[in-house]
N, C-alpha and C positions, 0 to 999 in steps of 0.2 A: 432805400424807400420801401422795401418789401415788408418792413414791420407794420406798415399801415394797411396791408392787405389781409383780408379775412383768412385765417389759417386753413379753413375748410376748402378753399379753392385749390390748394396744392394737390389734393387728391381728386379734383374734379376734372374729367376729360373735357377738352374743348370740342365743340361741334365741328366736324370736318365737312366742308362743302364739296360738291362734285368738282373735279379738276377740269380745267379747260381742255379743249380738244387738241391732240397732237397732230402733226402733219405726217401723213404716211406716203407711200409711193405715189408718184404722179400728183402730189398735192392734195390727196384725199384727206379730209378732216371733218369728223363728225363728233359732236359732244352728245353722248348717250349716258351721261352719269348723273343727271339732275332731274329726271322726269319732267322736263320742260315740254310744252306743246310746240311741235315743229312748225305749225302754221304761223304766218306773219299776222300782225294785227289787222283787223278789218278797217277799211277806209273811214267808216262812220265813227268808229271808236277813236281812231287817230284824230279826226276832226274835233271830236268832243274834248279830247285831251289838250289839243292845241288851243282851243277856246278857253279852257280852264286855266292854262298857263299864263294867259294874259292878265290874270289876277294874282300872280304868284307873290306879289308884295303884300297880300292879305293872308291871314291865317285861314285854314280850312274850317268848315263847320265842325266843331268839336262833337256835336251831337249826331253827326252823320245822318242828318234828317232825310235827305233825298235818297240816300243809299238804303236806309232802313225802310222807308216807304216802298221802294221798288222791290226790295228783297221780301218784305212781309207780304206784299201782294202776290209775288211769285210763289211763295211757299204756303200761303194761307194761314199765317200765324199772326199773332198780335205784335205790335211794335215793341212792347215792353218785354217780349221774350227774346229779343236779339241783343247781342253784344259784339261789337266789331273790334278788330285789332290788326296788327301787321302780320297777316297770314294766320292760318289756323294754329300754327305753332305759337304765335304771339298771344292768341286768345287762350291757348293752353297754359302758358306761363301765368297769365292773369288769373285763370281759374284756380291753379294750384296755389298761388299767393292768397287768393280769397278763401281757400278752404283748408289748407294744410299748415301745420306748424311743427316744431321739433317734437319728435316722438311718434308722429303719425307715420303710417305705412301706406304705400300706394302699390297696388298689384298691377304688373304689366306682363305681357307675353314677351318672350325673347327667343329669337331675335325679332325686334320690331323697330319702330322709328327711334333713331339714335338720340333725339332731343329729349325723350322721356326721362331717362335717369338723370340727365343734367338739370332739367327743370325741377324735378323732385328734390334733388339734393340741395339746390339753391334755396329751397324753402325750409331746409332743415329736416325734411322728412326722409324716409328710407324706402328705396325702391325694392319691391319683392319680385324678382324676375323668375317667371315660370316658363320653362322650356316649351317650345312649340311641339305639337304632337305630330304623328306621321302625316306626311303630305304638307308639312309646314303650316298647319292650321292651329288656331288657338285651342289649347287644351282647357276647355271651359270647366271640366270637372276638377282639374287640378287647381285652377284659379279659385273656384269655390272653396276647395279644401284649405286654401291658404288664408282665408279670411280670419282675422283675429279681432279682438276688441279695439286694436289700434288702427285697423284698416279704415282709411278715410275715402279713398278713391280706388276704382278699378278701371283701367284704361284698356279699351278694346279697339284695335286698329283694323278697320274693315272697309275695303280690301287692305290686307296687311302689307305694310311697307317694311322690308323690301321683298317679301316672298310672293305676294299676290293673291292668295286665296281670300274669300269673303265669308262672313258669317251669315247664315240664313236668318230670315225673320223669325221662324219658329224657334231656332236655337237661341237667338237673342232674347226672345220673349220668355222662354223657359228659364234662361239664365237670370234675367232680372227678377223673375218671380222667386227663384231660389235664393237670390241675394237677400230678398225680403227687407230691403231698406237698411241693411247693416252697413252699406257703403253706397256712395254715389257712383253710378256707372257712367263713364265718359266714353262715348262712341266717336272715335276719330274717323270721319268720313271724307277725308281729303280727296279720295278718288271715287266717290260714290257715283259720279256720272258715267264712269266706264264699266260699272257692274251690271250684269244682265238682270239680276233680281236682288237688289240690295234690301237689307232689313228696313221695315217701315218705322224708322225711329220717331218721326214726327207723330205718327199715330200713337205710339207708346207715351210720348211726352204729353199729348193732348189728353190721354187717359189718366194722367197724374203720376206716371211712373217716375222714380228718381233717376232720370237720365239727362245727360247733356249731349247734344250732337255738335261736333265741330266740323266746319266745312270751309272751303276756300275758293277764291276766284283765280288762283294761280295756275291750276292744271287744265281743267276742261275749258275754261274761259280765256286761257292764254294771257293772264295778267301777272305772271310770276315776277316781273320786274317792278310791279307796284305794291306787292305784298298786302293783299287785303283778304282777311278771313273773318269768320264770325262763328258765334256759338248760338245755339237755340236751346232754351231752357225755361224752367219755371220763372216767372217774372222776378221773384225775390232773389233767386240765384243769379239771373242775368244782371240785375242791378248791382249785385256784389262784384261781379266780374267787371262791369263798367267802372266801378269805383276804383279798382286796382289798375286800370288801364293808364298808359302814358297819355297826358293831355295832347290833343291834336295829332294823334298817332297816324291816322289815315289821311294822307295828303290830299290837297285840292285836286290835282289831276287824277289821282287814284280814284277818288269818289266819282269824278266825271266818267272815268273809264268803266266803272262798275255799272252805273246807270245806263250808259250806252250799250254795254255788253248784254245786259238783261233785255234791252229793247231789241237786240239782234240775236237773241238766244237761239232761235231756230237754226240760223246759219251756223252758229258756233257748235250746236249739238250735232249738226250734220257732219261737221269735221270730227267730232268725237266718234261718230259711227265709223268713219274711215280709219281712225286710229285703232278702234276695236277690231276691225277687219284685219288690219296689218298685224295686230297682236296675235290674233287667232291663227293666222297663217304662220307666223314665227313659231308659235307653240307647236303646231303640227310638224313643221319642218325640223325643228330641234329634236322632237321625239323620233322622227324618221331616221335621223342620223345617230340615234342612240343616247340622247341626253334624257335623264329622268327629271323633267321639269314639272313643277306643280301647276295647277290650274289657275293662272292669273286672271283676276277680274279688274286689273288696273291698267295703266298705260306703260307697263314694263313687264319683263319676264325675268325669272330667277334661275340661275344655274348653280345647283348645289355641288360644288367641286371640292369641298373639304380642303385639305392641305395643298391642293393644286391651284388654289385661287390666285395667289400672288403671281405665279408664273403665267397663268391664263390672262390676267390683267395686262401684263407686259406684252403678251402676244397680240392682244387686241390693240394695244397702244402702237405697236410697230406697224400695224395695218392702217393707222390713222383713225382709230376708234377709241374714245375714252369711255370706259364703263366704270361701274362702281364696285370695288371689292370690299368684302366684309370679313377681315381676318382670315381664319381658316374655315369659314362657313360656306361661302359662295360669292357669286357676283351678280349684280343686277344690270340689266340692259334696258334702257328706255326705248320705247317704240318711237322711232324718228321718221325721217324721210324714207321713201321706198328704197332708194339706193343704199341708205345706211342699214336698213333692216336686212337687205340681201347680203351685204358685206358681212354683217354680224353673224349670219348663219354660216357663211362660207368660212369665217375664222373659227367659229365653234366646231365646224366639221373637222378642222385640222388639229384641234387640241388633242394632246396625248392623253 
């Protein structure tokens, strides 16, 4: 039956999700491999979801009307500037389908989010992968130098997944000005709520810059299991993204969860502050024990271990901690429960 499958898929890597948590000594088991929010759902959000489930025999609102109204009010943007999908990665797939075709190029930093080259190749386009600069930051000058007449998109991940550093507003503004409309700049801001001073992408969009911001309710809002993300863009571009979206992609309970979460945003963002505090403590402690970790602005930390990565992942696993390894580059540790963070530092201290 393989003759019916597109030949391009043979060379396409599959996205690898974070593995489930192992069980360590004394039953210790923490999953720190998927950047999930460690806090349980709020009671009000659970109640809204339960109420929505009573109508599960009906299709959800394909227009995401209530979700768009609540999100637009929260961000101060127009309704027609928003496009929703199954997580920010789902919206990215829609965006690439709406803009790219065979022969186009998409510039990305590397290492960055693993779904980027997959989504790009599925559209028949070519990913142009620019190595990260010192400190695992985006090398914006090298990305500018890589622009050709075939460049359609440039994807910037800030804070960068899996390494953590963020792009400043001034650097992003200068970058967009230097691109000068030669390509669409896509700013993946899945972790924006965890950053101390994120770029003001909405401001640039309102000024007419050729930018798309991608965001999600999976991380800061704790709705990873419902997969709801969105893009903010010029109305014409947002309409094109909506046109490529899968019909009824955002489920009925997911829509209810988003609206309830926005109503409870203060409490959820208070939780984000606690995660940020834990992250900063982890960074400080890891540096104290000799690890050269970059300045993360997300809900995870990065250990650049090179060819020791695989053995280090195994060491964490034996202790009951599942972390995310990335080839011979390093590993990523999600900021989880306080006990999990403490144990992660203890294991990191014992690494050879």
